[in-house]
C-alpha positions in Angstrom: 23.0 -29.1 22.2 21.9 -25.7 20.9 24.2 -22.6 20.7 23.4 -18.9 20.6 23.4 -17.6 17.0 24.9 -14.3 18.2 27.7 -15.1 20.7 28.0 -18.9 20.3 27.4 -19.7 24.0 25.8 -23.1 24.8 22.2 -22.6 25.6 20.3 -24.2 28.4 17.5 -26.6 27.5 14.2 -24.7 26.6 15.9 -21.3 27.1 14.1 -18.4 25.4 17.1 -16.0 25.6 20.9 -16.4 25.8 22.1 -16.0 29.3 25.3 -14.3 28.1 24.1 -11.8 25.4 20.3 -11.8 25.7 19.7 -12.9 22.1 16.3 -14.5 21.5 16.6 -18.2 20.8 13.3 -18.4 18.8 13.9 -19.0 15.1 12.7 -16.1 13.0 10.7 -16.8 9.9 12.1 -14.3 7.5 9.6 -15.1 4.7 6.8 -14.1 7.1 8.6 -10.9 7.9 9.1 -10.0 4.3 5.4 -10.8 3.4 4.2 -8.7 6.3 6.4 -5.8 5.0 5.0 -6.2 1.5 1.4 -6.3 2.8 2.1 -3.1 4.8 3.4 -1.3 1.7 0.4 -2.6 -0.4 -2.1 -1.7 2.3 -3.0 1.8 1.2 -5.9 4.1 1.8 -9.2 2.8 0.2 -11.6 5.6 -0.8 -14.1 3.4 -2.7 -17.0 4.2 -0.4 -16.8 7.8 -1.6 -17.9 6.9 -5.1 -21.2 5.6 -6.5 -21.5 2.2 -8.1 -22.9 3.8 -11.3 -19.9 6.1 -11.6 -17.4 3.3 -11.1 -19.2 1.0 -13.6 -19.5 3.7 -16.3 -15.9 5.1 -16.0 -13.9 1.9 -15.6 -12.4 2.3 -19.1 -11.3 5.8 -18.3 -9.8 4.6 -15.1 -7.7 2.0 -16.9 -6.5 4.7 -19.4 -5.2 6.7 -16.4 -2.4 4.2 -15.9 -1.2 3.9 -19.5 1.4 6.6 -19.8 0.4 9.7 -21.8 -3.2 8.3 -22.1 -3.7 9.7 -18.6 -4.7 12.9 -20.4 -7.9 11.3 -21.7 -9.6 10.8 -18.3 -7.9 13.9 -16.8 -9.5 16.2 -19.4 -12.2 14.0 -20.9 -14.0 12.7 -17.8 -14.3 15.8 -15.6 -17.8 14.7 -14.6 -16.7 11.5 -13.0 -15.2 11.5 -9.5 -13.9 7.9 -10.0 -12.1 8.7 -13.3 -10.7 11.9 -11.8 -9.4 10.0 -8.8 -7.5 7.5 -11.0 -6.4 10.2 -13.4 -4.7 12.0 -10.5 -3.0 8.8 -9.4 -2.1 8.1 -13.0 -0.7 11.6 -13.5 1.6 11.1 -10.5 2.7 7.8 -12.1 3.2 9.5 -15.5 5.4 12.2 -14.0 7.4 9.5 -12.3 7.8 7.7 -15.6 9.0 10.9 -17.3 11.6 11.4 -14.5 12.7 7.8 -14.8 13.1 8.1 -18.6 15.2 11.2 -18.2 17.3 9.6 -15.4 17.8 6.4 -17.4 18.8 8.4 -20.6 21.3 10.4 -18.7 22.9 7.6 -16.8 23.0 5.4 -19.9 25.4 8.0 -21.3 28.0 6.7 -18.8 29.9 4.1 -20.7 33.0 2.1 -20.5 35.0 0.6 -23.4 34.7 -3.1 -23.7 37.7 -4.9 -25.3 37.7 -8.3 -26.9 40.8 -10.3 -27.7 40.8 -12.3 -31.0 44.0 -14.3 -31.7 46.0 -12.3 -29.2 45.0 -8.9 -30.7 42.9 -6.6 -28.6 39.9 -5.0 -30.4 37.4 -2.4 -29.1 34.2 -4.4 -28.9 32.0 -1.4 -28.1 30.9 0.8 -25.3 28.6 -0.4 -22.6 26.9 1.0 -19.5 28.2 -0.7 -16.4 25.9 -3.2 -14.6 26.0 -1.2 -11.4 24.1 1.5 -13.3 21.8 -0.6 -15.4 20.8 -3.1 -12.6 19.2 -0.5 -10.2 17.6 1.4 -13.2 16.1 -1.9 -14.3 14.7 -2.6 -10.9 13.2 0.9 -10.7 11.6 0.3 -14.1 10.1 -3.0 -12.8 8.8 -1.1 -9.7 7.1 1.4 -12.0 5.6 -1.3 -14.1 4.3 -3.0 -10.9 2.6 0.3 -9.9 0.9 0.4 -13.4 -0.4 -3.2 -12.9 -1.6 -2.4 -9.3 -3.4 0.7 -10.6 -5.2 -1.2 -13.4 -6.1 -4.1 -11.0 -7.6 -1.5 -8.6 -9.7 0.0 -11.4 -10.9 -3.5 -12.7 -11.9 -4.4 -9.1 -13.9 -1.1 -8.9 -11.6 0.2 -6.1 -10.3 3.7 -5.4 -7.1 2.8 -3.6 -3.9 4.9 -3.5 -0.9 3.5 -5.3 1.8 2.3 -2.9 4.7 4.7 -2.3 3.5 7.5 -4.7 -0.2 7.5 -3.9 -0.1 10.0 -1.1 1.7 12.6 -3.2 -0.9 15.2 -4.2 0.5 17.1 -7.2 -2.8 17.7 -9.0 -5.9 18.9 -7.2 
């Protein structure tokens, strides 16, 4: 016999909802829900049709440079003639500013330390100062997210696409 996952009441055969609390009896596929959420985040505006194939082909290298940290300055100032390179340079500049903010935040939060002690033969010694895991773990995950944005940007350029980066792509800091 089946029971409601919310209230525990015994369910009638082939019931779609619990008669007591109204909970759906259909099993949810959480992996499908997560993959749909990820697809929704990655499905960003595609402006590829606004660029010529010649422009895309000739400026692919500049587009890749746009996602490599400070090298974003090369396409931003050196490829003013290319709409494709400028598009990716603006995306890359947003990403570079995020990287700078992340570096500053990481540096400041890494100053927060606790003293770690180690006991050797019953004597307590100061083993060093460490930053707690509840600070370093979220910072590490944010760093991985930024790295993922770099990879997504480079993949878009290599595929000849002009797609916004997820999350930060809609931010228009530079015109």
